[in-house]
C-alpha positions in Angstrom: -9.8 14.2 -22.3 -6.0 13.7 -22.1 -4.9 10.5 -20.4 -1.6 9.0 -19.4 -0.5 5.4 -19.3 2.4 4.8 -16.9 4.7 1.7 -17.4 7.0 0.7 -14.5 9.5 -2.2 -14.5 13.0 -3.0 -13.4 14.2 -2.8 -16.1 11.7 -1.1 -18.4 12.9 -1.4 -22.0 12.2 0.4 -25.2 10.5 -2.8 -26.4 8.0 -2.7 -23.5 7.2 0.9 -24.3 6.9 0.3 -28.1 4.4 -2.6 -27.5 2.2 -0.3 -25.4 2.6 2.7 -27.7 1.4 0.7 -30.7 -1.9 0.1 -28.9 -2.5 3.8 -28.2 -4.2 6.4 -30.4 -2.1 8.1 -33.0 0.0 10.9 -31.6 0.8 9.3 -28.2 4.0 10.7 -26.8 6.5 8.9 -24.5 8.0 10.8 -21.5 10.6 8.8 -19.5 10.2 9.6 -15.8 13.2 7.4 -14.8 15.7 5.8 -17.2 15.1 2.1 -17.6 12.4 2.3 -14.9 9.3 4.3 -15.6 7.7 5.9 -18.6 4.5 8.0 -19.2 2.7 7.6 -22.5 0.4 10.6 -23.0 -2.6 10.4 -25.4 -6.2 11.4 -26.1 -9.1 9.2 -26.9 -9.2 6.5 -24.2 -10.8 3.2 -25.4 -12.3 0.7 -22.9 -10.1 -2.2 -22.0 -6.8 -0.5 -22.8 -4.9 -1.8 -19.8 -6.0 -5.4 -20.5 -4.8 -5.1 -24.1 -1.5 -3.7 -23.0 -1.0 -6.4 -20.4 -1.8 -9.0 -23.1 0.7 -7.5 -25.5 3.4 -7.6 -22.8 2.8 -11.3 -22.6 3.6 -11.8 -18.9 6.5 -9.4 -18.7 7.0 -8.1 -15.1 5.7 -4.6 -16.0 3.3 -2.7 -13.8 0.9 -0.2 -15.6 -1.9 2.1 -14.9 -4.0 4.5 -17.0 -5.6 7.6 -15.6 -6.6 11.2 -16.6 -3.6 13.4 -17.1 -4.6 16.4 -14.9 -3.3 18.5 -12.0 -4.9 16.1 -9.4 -2.4 13.4 -10.3 -0.1 14.2 -7.4 -2.1 13.4 -4.3 -2.0 15.4 -1.2 -2.8 12.7 1.4 -1.2 9.3 1.7 -2.9 6.6 3.8 -1.0 3.4 3.9 -1.5 0.0 5.4 1.5 -1.3 7.4 1.9 -5.1 7.4 3.0 -6.5 4.0 2.8 -3.0 2.6 5.1 -0.5 4.3 6.9 -3.4 6.0 7.7 -6.7 4.4 6.2 -9.0 7.1 3.1 -9.5 9.2 4.0 -8.4 12.8 1.4 -10.7 14.4 2.9 -13.8 12.6 6.4 -12.9 13.8 5.1 -12.4 17.4 3.5 -15.9 17.2 6.8 -17.4 16.1 8.2 -16.7 19.5 5.6 -19.0 20.9 6.0 -21.7 18.3 2.6 -20.8 16.8 3.6 -19.0 13.6 2.0 -21.5 11.2 -1.3 -21.5 13.1 -1.5 -17.7 13.3 -0.2 -17.1 9.8 -3.0 -19.4 8.4 -5.6 -17.2 10.1 -3.9 -14.1 8.9 -3.9 -15.3 5.3 -7.6 -16.1 5.4 -8.4 -12.7 7.0 -6.4 -10.8 4.4 -8.0 -12.8 1.6 -11.5 -11.8 2.9 -12.4 -15.4 3.7 -13.1 -14.7 7.5 -14.2 -11.8 9.6 -11.2 -9.6 10.3 -12.2 -8.4 13.9 -12.9 -11.9 15.1 -9.8 -13.2 13.4 -7.7 -10.6 15.2 -9.3 -11.4 18.6 -8.6 -15.1 18.1 -4.9 -14.4 17.2 -4.5 -12.0 20.1 -5.7 -14.7 22.5 -3.0 -17.0 21.1 -0.3 -14.4 21.9 -1.1 -14.2 25.6 2.1 -14.2 27.7 4.4 -12.3 25.4 6.3 -9.6 27.1 7.2 -6.0 26.0 10.8 -7.3 25.6 9.5 -9.9 23.2 7.8 -7.2 21.1 10.9 -5.1 21.2 12.9 -8.1 19.9 10.4 -8.7 17.1 10.6 -5.0 16.0 14.4 -4.9 16.1 15.2 -8.2 14.6 12.3 -9.1 12.2 10.6 -5.9 11.0 12.0 -4.3 7.8 10.7 -1.5 5.7 9.6 -2.4 2.2 12.0 -1.1 -0.5 10.8 2.4 -1.5 8.9 3.1 1.7 11.1 5.9 2.9 11.3 7.4 -0.6 7.5 7.3 -1.0 6.9 9.1 2.3 9.8 11.5 2.1 9.0 12.6 -1.5 5.3 13.1 -0.9 6.1 15.0 2.3 8.6 17.2 0.5 5.9 18.1 -2.0 3.4 19.1 0.7 1.4 15.9 1.3 0.3 14.6 4.7 1.2 11.0 5.3 -0.6 8.5 7.6 0.1 4.9 8.6 -3.3 3.2 9.4 -3.1 -0.4 10.4 -5.2 -3.3 11.5 -2.1 -4.3 13.5 -0.9 -2.8 16.7 0.2 0.6 17.9 3.4 -0.8 19.4 4.6 -1.4 15.9 3.0 1.5 14.0 4.6 4.0 16.4 8.0 2.6 15.6 7.4 2.0 11.9 5.9 5.4 11.4 9.0 7.0 12.9 11.3 4.9 10.8 9.6 5.7 7.5 8.8 9.3 8.3 5.0 9.3 8.5 3.2 12.3 10.0 0.5 10.2 11.8 -0.2 6.6 12.8 -3.1 4.6 14.2 -3.8 1.0 14.9 -5.2 -1.4 17.5 -4.0 -1.4 21.1 -2.8 -4.5 22.9 -3.7 -5.0 26.5 -0.8 -5.7 29.0 -0.9 -6.9 32.5 2.3 -6.7 34.5 4.3 -6.2 31.3 2.8 -9.2 29.4 0.0 -9.5 26.9 -3.2 -10.8 28.4 -4.7 -12.0 25.1 -7.1 -9.1 24.6 -7.3 -6.0 22.5 -8.8 -2.6 23.3 -12.2 -2.3 21.6 -13.4 -1.3 19.1 -11.1 -3.0 16.7 -9.7 -1.0 13.8 -10.7 -2.9 10.7 -11.9 -2.1 7.2 -14.6 0.4 8.2 -12.2 2.2 10.5 -9.6 2.4 7.8 -12.1 4.0 5.5 -13.2 6.4 8.3 -9.5 7.3 8.9 -9.1 8.2 5.2 -12.2 10.3 5.2 -11.4 12.0 8.5 -7.8 12.8 7.6 -9.0 14.2 4.2 -11.5 16.4 6.0 -8.9 17.7 8.5 -6.6 18.5 5.7 -9.4 20.2 3.7 -9.0 17.8 0.9 -11.5 16.0 -1.4 -11.2 12.3 -1.6 -10.0 12.5 -5.2 -6.9 14.2 -3.8 -5.9 11.2 -1.7 -3.9 8.0 -2.2 -4.5 4.8 -0.3 -2.4 1.6 -0.5 -2.7 -1.8 1.0 -2.7 -5.5 0.3 -5.5 -7.1 2.2 -9.3 -7.3 2.4 -9.5 -4.9 5.2 -7.8 -2.3 3.0 -10.2 -2.5 0.1 -12.8 0.0 1.3 -10.2 2.8 1.6 -8.5 1.7 -1.6 -11.8 2.0 -3.5 -12.7 5.4 -1.9 -9.4 7.1 -2.5 -8.7 9.2 -5.6 -5.8 6.8 -6.3 -6.3 3.4 -4.7 -3.4 1.0 -5.1 -3.3 -2.8 -4.4 0.3 -3.5 -3.6 1.5 -7.1 -4.1 -2.1 -7.8 -2.9 -4.3 -10.7 -2.4 -6.2 -11.7 -5.5 -9.5 -10.3 -4.6 -8.0 -6.9 -3.7 -5.9 -6.7 -6.8 -8.9 -7.5 -8.9 -11.1 -4.8 -7.3 -8.6 -2.0 -7.0 -8.3 0.7 -9.7 -4.5 0.4 -9.7 -2.3 -2.5 -8.8 1.5 -2.9 -8.3 2.4 -6.6 -8.7 6.1 -6.3 -9.4 7.7 -3.0 -8.4 8.6 -1.5 -5.0 6.8 1.4 -3.3 8.5 4.0 -5.5 6.1 2.8 -8.2 3.4 4.9 -6.3 5.5 8.0 -7.0 5.8 7.2 -10.7 2.0 6.7 -10.9 1.8 10.3 -9.6 4.2 11.6 -12.3 7.2 12.1 -10.1 10.5 11.9 -11.9 13.7 10.1 -10.7 15.2 13.5 -9.8 12.2 14.4 -7.6 12.6 11.3 -5.3 13.8 12.0 -1.8 15.2 9.8 0.9 
């Protein structure tokens, strides 16, 4: 079966490519997707442990890489993305807590939940209680002043959309932010948890049931069904423990600058690059990228 090993870096050098090429079966061919940025190496005769050997040969160089079958399913038709620390650079809930002087306490809980050390729904309930009293104006200020798209987010969504994919933002965070982030990045759909307000202020509660790991997986499966797609035609990306189920179920599951346990368990990982790396993993070329 033909396979392709994709190398991505900024910059990606001829030396990086040669190191990888020398570990591949005879006849491997290099195809640059983007000058100095991404290269496909096509070959037949996959041997176990290839990615590990290439990483070892690169000796710590900041190069992302992934090996997969080189077939017509490489370009996925459904994107399901986490929001916090994936499509955006921050954790919304931590920035909300900062307005109350509670960022360090809330961020510590967030970190443990994303690392899979504590139960996500209960951790979210606990943090929501700590946010009681924040106003809708406070949330607006957080979005306008503290929330920034991760580099490559618009390009990822726009390019996949232009090539016929359906895109969804599915978050364990809050709809107040997913609605706005989805619009900014160009997603077709969004879903998340709903905060409860009383007289324009948070009352410390969340509408149940909480959207966590199981619900993210169900969203991936449900969206695939509605789009008449098999799961191997889907791409899921995230960074935390509550993303792992959907990452493992998707045809292309990517751990993006992820917690260690997520990066270890995911089929693909991006540790260094921005979100355009997900396009190169699908074989898009520099000239294909939109946005």
